[in-house]
C-alpha positions, 0 to 999 in steps of 0.5 A: 956594526954592533947596532946592526946586529942589535937591530937584526936581533930585535927584528928576528925576536919580534918575528919569532914572537909573532909566529908564536902568537899566530900558532897560539891564536890558531888553537882558539879557532873552531875546526870542522869536527871529525873522528879518525876511523882508521889510520894507514901509513900514508892517509887516514879515513875520517868521519865528519859530522853534518855541518853548515858552510858559507860557499862561493863558486869561483869559475876556474880550476886555477888554485892560486886565482881561486884561493885568492878570490874565494878567500877575499869574498868569504872573508869579506862576508865574515868580517862584516860584509853583510846586511847587519855589519855583523862579524862572524868568527873565523873557522878552520880549515878553508875548503876548496873543491878540486873540480873544473870550477872550484868552490870555496867554503868556510865552516859556519860556527856551530852556535849559528844556524842558517836561519839566523845568519846575516844576509851577505852583501855579495849575491854569489855567497850561498849557505850549504849544508853538508851531510855527515860523511866519510873522507880519506885524507892525506896531509902535506906541509908548506904552501899549496900549489896546483902542482902539489894538489895534483901530486897529493891527489895522485898519492891518495888515489894510489894509496886508496887503490893499494888498500882496495878502498873505493873512492868518489870523485869529489876531491877537495883541498883543506887549508888550515893556515893563514898565508902569513903562517910560516911554521907548522903549515897543514894542508890536506887533500880529501875525497869521499869514500864508500 
């Protein structure tokens, strides 16, 4: 019985160490830069700088299918699936448009420019330059799902309406964690504002 508790204790310890490593390694990942313009009780308004993204259109509005397929395609590109077999640093967050046909985007690290990015092996990957913009963002924890995205989209709409803030129709999901992160998960629904 003591051996079983010892083994269980070692496994729990290794799991905790792995999660601490995951949280620590996340702090070294380049993020989509923004400044907070104004905080409200349920959301905040942010100003984002112009940035370059890799993107792929996914042809479905199902979160689970889109996120899995899109991540696989874009991660393949940055992990060397390109003409030069060049690895590109992972960035955060992963962006997924909440349209009828979702588009997933990865931020391109600031030290790379569109003209010197390696050509993707997969033809559906495109480079997209996003202009500077203002977004309203609402945050939630845990794992994202179609139900949670719809719930927080509606919460954000209600909160914006209560403050008299006009919004656009371009809602997106921002996911900041790898699938194996269990603690301190960060997800957001964002939308352009006037």
